C-alpha positions as a printed NumPy array, in Angstrom:
array([[ -6.37 ,  -7.095,  37.913],
       [ -9.939,  -6.066,  36.636],
       [ -8.512,  -2.978,  36.203],
       [ -6.075,  -3.933,  34.162],
       [ -8.037,  -5.857,  31.855],
       [-10.413,  -3.341,  31.548],
       [ -7.835,  -1.122,  30.53 ],
       [ -6.334,  -2.735,  28.318],
       [-10.137,  -3.589,  26.182],
       [-10.338,  -0.178,  26.36 ],
       [ -7.178,   0.788,  24.55 ],
       [ -7.933,  -1.838,  22.1  ],
       [-11.493,  -0.972,  21.761],
       [-10.042,   2.764,  20.752],
       [ -6.67 ,   2.022,  19.264],
       [ -8.023,  -1.188,  16.353],
       [-10.24 ,   0.415,  13.867],
       [ -7.596,   3.559,  14.065],
       [ -4.701,   0.514,  13.054],
       [ -7.183,  -1.019,  10.833],
       [ -7.757,   1.701,   9.132],
       [ -4.429,   2.914,   8.115],
       [ -2.611,  -0.807,   6.408],
       [ -5.216,  -2.323,   5.038],
       [ -5.746,  -0.316,   1.169],
       [ -4.677,  -2.092,  -1.45 ],
       [ -2.583,   0.794,  -2.755],
       [ -0.088,  -0.262,   0.111],
       [  0.947,  -2.881,  -1.989],
       [  1.57 ,  -0.987,  -5.019],
       [  3.392,   1.026,  -3.501],
       [  7.339,   1.353,  -4.851],
       [  6.187,  -1.233,  -7.225],
       [  3.605,   0.462,  -9.689],
       [  1.673,   3.623, -10.183],
       [ -2.492,   3.281,  -9.387],
       [ -4.116,   4.621, -11.489],
       [ -7.297,   5.184,  -9.939],
       [-11.116,   5.201, -11.828],
       [-14.59 ,   6.203,  -9.46 ],
       [-17.31 ,   6.183, -11.874],
       [-21.334,   6.133, -10.866],
       [-21.795,   3.833, -13.078],
       [-20.237,   1.133, -16.057],
       [-21.842,   2.801, -18.588],
       [-20.614,   6.212, -17.556],
       [-19.001,   8.179, -20.339],
       [-15.711,   8.996, -19.489],
       [-15.269,   5.861, -18.122],
       [-16.396,   3.952, -21.106],
       [-13.44 ,   6.113, -23.439],
       [-11.062,   5.481, -21.495],
       [-11.255,   2.209, -20.956],
       [-11.521,   1.863, -24.71 ],
       [ -8.189,   3.201, -24.69 ],
       [ -6.953,   1.691, -21.879],
       [ -7.955,  -1.745, -23.791],
       [ -6.227,  -1.049, -26.893],
       [ -3.235,  -2.426, -27.837],
       [ -1.055,   0.342, -28.915],
       [ -1.685,   1.877, -25.545],
       [ -1.359,  -1.164, -23.22 ],
       [  2.618,  -1.274, -23.808],
       [  3.183,   2.21 , -22.542],
       [  0.737,   1.376, -19.42 ],
       [  3.331,  -2.013, -18.747],
       [  6.445,   0.235, -19.419],
       [  5.156,   3.12 , -16.457],
       [  3.855,   0.258, -14.499],
       [  0.418,   1.136, -14.42 ],
       [ -1.926,  -0.639, -12.215],
       [ -5.78 ,   0.474, -12.832],
       [ -8.482,   0.518,  -9.523],
       [-11.412,   1.126, -10.464],
       [-14.702,   1.814,  -8.607],
       [-17.657,   1.376, -10.308],
       [-21.082,   1.838,  -8.279],
       [-19.621,   1.252,  -5.642],
       [-17.98 ,  -2.144,  -6.608],
       [-13.847,  -1.621,  -7.23 ],
       [-11.524,  -4.063,  -9.603],
       [ -8.119,  -4.01 ,  -9.679],
       [ -6.861,  -4.845, -13.51 ],
       [-10.046,  -6.19 , -13.971],
       [-10.293,  -8.351, -11.214],
       [-12.965,  -8.296,  -8.567],
       [-12.2  ,  -6.383,  -5.088],
       [-13.741,  -7.154,  -1.709],
       [-15.867,  -5.219,  -0.366],
       [-14.038,  -4.132,   2.951],
       [-11.021,  -3.432,   0.208],
       [-12.845,  -1.049,  -1.929],
       [-13.728,   0.812,   1.33 ],
       [-10.257,   0.727,   2.47 ],
       [ -9.106,   2.37 ,  -1.002],
       [-12.205,   5.153,  -0.814],
       [-10.59 ,   5.318,   2.734],
       [ -7.296,   6.236,   2.185],
       [ -7.948,   8.975,  -0.913],
       [ -9.612,  11.038,   1.638],
       [-12.333,  12.079,  -0.356],
       [-14.315,  15.12 ,   0.053],
       [-17.75 ,  15.457,  -2.106],
       [-17.568,  15.973,  -5.255],
       [-19.224,  15.254,  -8.211],
       [-18.444,  11.97 , -10.56 ],
       [-16.305,  10.896, -12.312],
       [-13.409,  10.924, -10.306],
       [ -9.34 ,  10.252, -11.195],
       [ -6.091,   9.7  ,  -9.473],
       [ -2.788,   9.132, -10.92 ],
       [ -0.368,   7.701,  -7.253],
       [  2.883,   7.914,  -7.911],
       [  5.502,   4.633,  -6.825],
       [  6.226,   7.158,  -3.97 ],
       [  2.617,   6.805,  -2.797],
       [  1.989,  10.528,  -3.406],
       [ -1.138,  11.272,  -5.833],
       [  0.789,  12.969,  -8.917],
       [ -2.76 ,  13.854, -10.715],
       [ -5.962,  14.444,  -9.502],
       [ -9.344,  15.537, -11.533],
       [-13.383,  15.573, -10.677],
       [-16.786,  16.218, -12.288],
       [-15.777,  17.961, -15.539],
       [-12.06 ,  18.293, -14.986],
       [-12.069,  14.07 , -14.71 ],
       [-13.725,  14.053, -18.418],
       [-11.206,  16.218, -19.572],
       [ -8.71 ,  13.407, -18.642],
       [ -7.615,  10.943, -21.43 ],
       [ -4.721,   8.576, -21.043],
       [ -2.051,  10.941, -23.198],
       [ -2.621,  13.042, -19.847],
       [ -1.563,  10.112, -17.777],
       [  1.695,   9.366, -19.875],
       [  2.539,  12.938, -20.137],
       [  2.182,  13.7  , -16.348],
       [  4.431,   9.954, -15.468],
       [  6.653,  11.198, -17.956],
       [  7.239,  14.348, -16.778],
       [  7.912,  13.396, -13.043],
       [ 11.826,  13.503, -11.847],
       [ 14.163,  10.513, -11.841],
       [ 14.187,   9.583,  -8.644],
       [ 10.724,   8.97 ,  -8.77 ],
       [ 11.003,   7.185, -12.129],
       [ 13.684,   4.382, -10.59 ],
       [ 11.267,   4.152,  -7.13 ],
       [ 11.885,   0.521,  -6.904],
       [ 10.383,  -1.933,  -3.784],
       [ 12.964,  -1.827,  -1.36 ],
       [ 12.95 ,  -5.432,   0.58 ],
       [ 12.997,  -5.526,   3.818],
       [ 16.359,  -8.263,   4.3  ],
       [ 16.   , -10.223,   7.936],
       [ 18.772,  -8.811,  10.228],
       [ 22.344, -10.722,   9.678],
       [ 23.077, -13.541,  11.678],
       [ 25.471, -13.54 ,  14.516],
       [ 28.882, -14.445,  13.62 ],
       [ 29.602, -17.735,  14.228],
       [ 31.8  , -18.601,  17.259],
       [ 35.616, -18.733,  16.526],
       [ 36.97 , -22.098,  16.388],
       [ 38.902, -23.975,  19.794],
       [ 42.276, -22.756,  19.739],
       [ 41.962, -19.916,  17.431],
       [ 43.999, -17.355,  17.598],
       [ 43.421, -13.614,  20.131],
       [ 40.782, -15.054,  21.236],
       [ 40.002, -15.377,  24.58 ],
       [ 37.269, -18.815,  26.063],
       [ 34.401, -17.277,  27.309],
       [ 33.829, -17.777,  31.425],
       [ 31.783, -20.986,  32.146],
       [ 28.548, -19.318,  34.054],
       [ 27.377, -20.436,  37.601],
       [ 23.791, -21.908,  37.225],
       [ 21.423, -19.801,  38.943],
       [ 19.533, -20.591,  42.367],
       [ 15.764, -22.434,  41.978],
       [ 13.544, -20.089,  43.604],
       [ 12.841, -20.128,  47.584],
       [  9.474, -21.518,  48.117],
       [  7.55 , -18.705,  50.898],
       [  6.196, -21.195,  53.865],
       [  2.68 , -22.066,  54.396]])
């Protein structure tokens, strides 16, 4: 019994972090519904972020963002936000883990499709050249199948068919089952 307990504890200790790392990303919620745009910058005064924020706040662009179902995630000075609302530190770190970032210069820009695949990646000077028009063009160039992806609703399994009424034609009544024997008690 002790060996079983130790084995189970060891398995949970090893597998627990692996399960937690796979499914705790805030991007998992958006899969099939929105297109996450992730912007990572070193600070809130980063010149790229300031210019992109101005473009995102422009009323003319807000309609394009809504039409393309873009959800903006930002990580500025290791503080995460989604559409202007703060993320918990754990969610921010899970977002960074899900992007599988390597070493590179800031800023970084990622556009993730509804299918969960990365559609646009830019880092450093390349990211500074990515503007809202390029993001819109990337989304508009996606195949029609990706544009139409919607969240699949998981339905509960169908309920068992109701039992036929007594006397219904073509049905046999079920045989009654015998009650199970009680377990035998060992003699002491």
